[in-house]
Phi, psi and omega in degrees: 000129182272129177253122181298144175289169180301317182292326179290323180293329184273345183288136181240127177254113182294152178296146180279126177232151183270075180243015179296131179304145181301145176294167181302317180296314183296322182288329176285328172295320176299317179297319179298317177298319178297320179298315181295315180296317183287335174296320176296322177295313187294319184294319178287328175303318183267014186290336186286309186307316179294336185260012181305313179300316182293316180293323179296316180292315186288321185247356179064053187267150173268172176298324178297316179294323175297314179299320179293323178295320176296314185283339186298333180297339183263355183300315179304326183292331181297318186264337190245350185301315184292308178296323178292321178300317178292321181292322182294337173298341184243338184287150172298124190295323181295315180295319179299318179295322178295323176297314180299315180294325178295315177296321176300316181295316180295314182295316180294322179292319178295320178299321180291327184259005189303129177273350183208170180298323180299320179290327174302315180296316180297317178300318178295322180295314180296316178297321180299322178295312179297319178296326177297313178303314182293319180299311181294317182295312183293321178298320180291316181296319179292322177298318180293320184284327187249004182303124182077358183221086175063039182295312182295325176297313179299317179292327176296318177295316179300315180291333179293339179295325181301306176293327179298323177296318179294316180300312181299317182291311183294325182288326183262001186302309183300319180296311181293321180297317179293325184276323189239348189081171186290326178290322177295323177298317178293327177293323176298318179296321178297325182294338178300327179295323178300324179290327183286332187298307181296325179293322176301315182290337176282320191266331188267131180291156177294324182231150180250171178257180178055043180268131180285150175284149182302324185289340180256001187297309185297313181298316182295319179299316181296321182289339180284341184271095175237185182302318180302315181292320180294312181293323175299318181295319179295315179298318179297320178297313183289328173300312182290326178300320180279313188292317186295341177282340184291304178293341178287315188247344181298326176304322176291319181297322180289329180142355176081179179073186180297327179296321177296317178298316182293325177296318181292333178294346174303326177306311188279332173299314180297314181295318181297318182287318189273336184302310178296324179296314178295326176299316178295322178295316180295323175302325185276315187254347179074210177056052177296332179298324179295325179289322177297312180299311182298321179296321179288324175297315179297321178296320178300312181295320182295314179296325175296319178294323176296323182296318184268359172072034181248016178226141179288159180299319181296312180298320180298316181293324177296317180295318177296324177298322176300318178295319181292340175276317188284310189291309180297318181298313180293321181297315183287345176275353189269324183307321179296341182268343188240355176225160176297156184303322182287352182247013183296318178301317177299317181296317177296322176298321181296310182289330180291323176302316181291316183296322181285333170299318177297320180293323179289319186277321188301299182300318177298321178295315179298318179295321179295320178297318180292321177297317186285323188251335187063021190244113178295325181303311184296321180293310183295322182290327176295318178293325176298321179297320178296317179297322178297319176296324176297321178296322177297319177295319180298326180293340182263001180296293172038053170291153185298328184275356183246000000 
């Protein structure tokens, strides 16, 4: 009978867990999969503005109802972002993504086939839930894969998908509308999700790392909520309240038609090109809070200039595009800097709840102001005030490490 020696009895071999950081190849494949999935989210998110004339004629909608239809996609995030963010820290990522993509497919299909305004809203809500799951999951996976290694660059590329989706949709709208009709155009957008599903299952691991234990979850979540996270969330919310109204109503402000849509896509051309560049800059020089603050100040000034009519439509869209590049890229690079790694999903859920509240509230309020007054000045100046409040919140983030 063999008796272990003293040194053998004291030696401890930890259990083997799959927490090895993704290889360089795997993390770039993950980023590519995230880009494809988020492109499907972005195109359906922006599906309403190009179809305002068709939806207005078919369903008899007011500007307020159009604004509500735009914002309704974000309603699930207001109530579910925080619990979903915390849950995604523990859920198997591949399975969670499949659930999100399934809800996106169902919601987009219902939106395309909707017989009434109520069904349009339900379709947007279902798609919004699926898009929320994917947004939180992908943000967490990319943070885990790129943490300490080109994180802001990865987030810049990820954020560039949002404007790329709008550009692609607005640029191809006339062609798709003429070829398929407005319902057929929406069906094409729904089909994008089908393309994302197999790639997601190829690129995303079954299990993730840095998962919190259930017994420490509540305490860790509570400890993650400090002034930096709260102020970042408020600034992010007010940015979206002001910004999301611009692509919704600016096509009408510019003059309508395809020319109005193409002018507004300048916002997204600038954001798409500059987001990865700014991500690389933030990786090198840091100070993401300064970029959030500066972007909100610029948005405030631009909306003010639009209100008093002293800036051309082209110049205004370019300036808004600079804001759309700076604020999202810097914001998504910050949770990894202000909360523990195991709480990143919760942090993204926290800021997403606030940002989607801004998306839900901003366009309907802007539409109601426009309905009541018929005055572009009053609408743009109100949005400028919201952006200004966001800049004040960004000035109060000031974590010691940023």
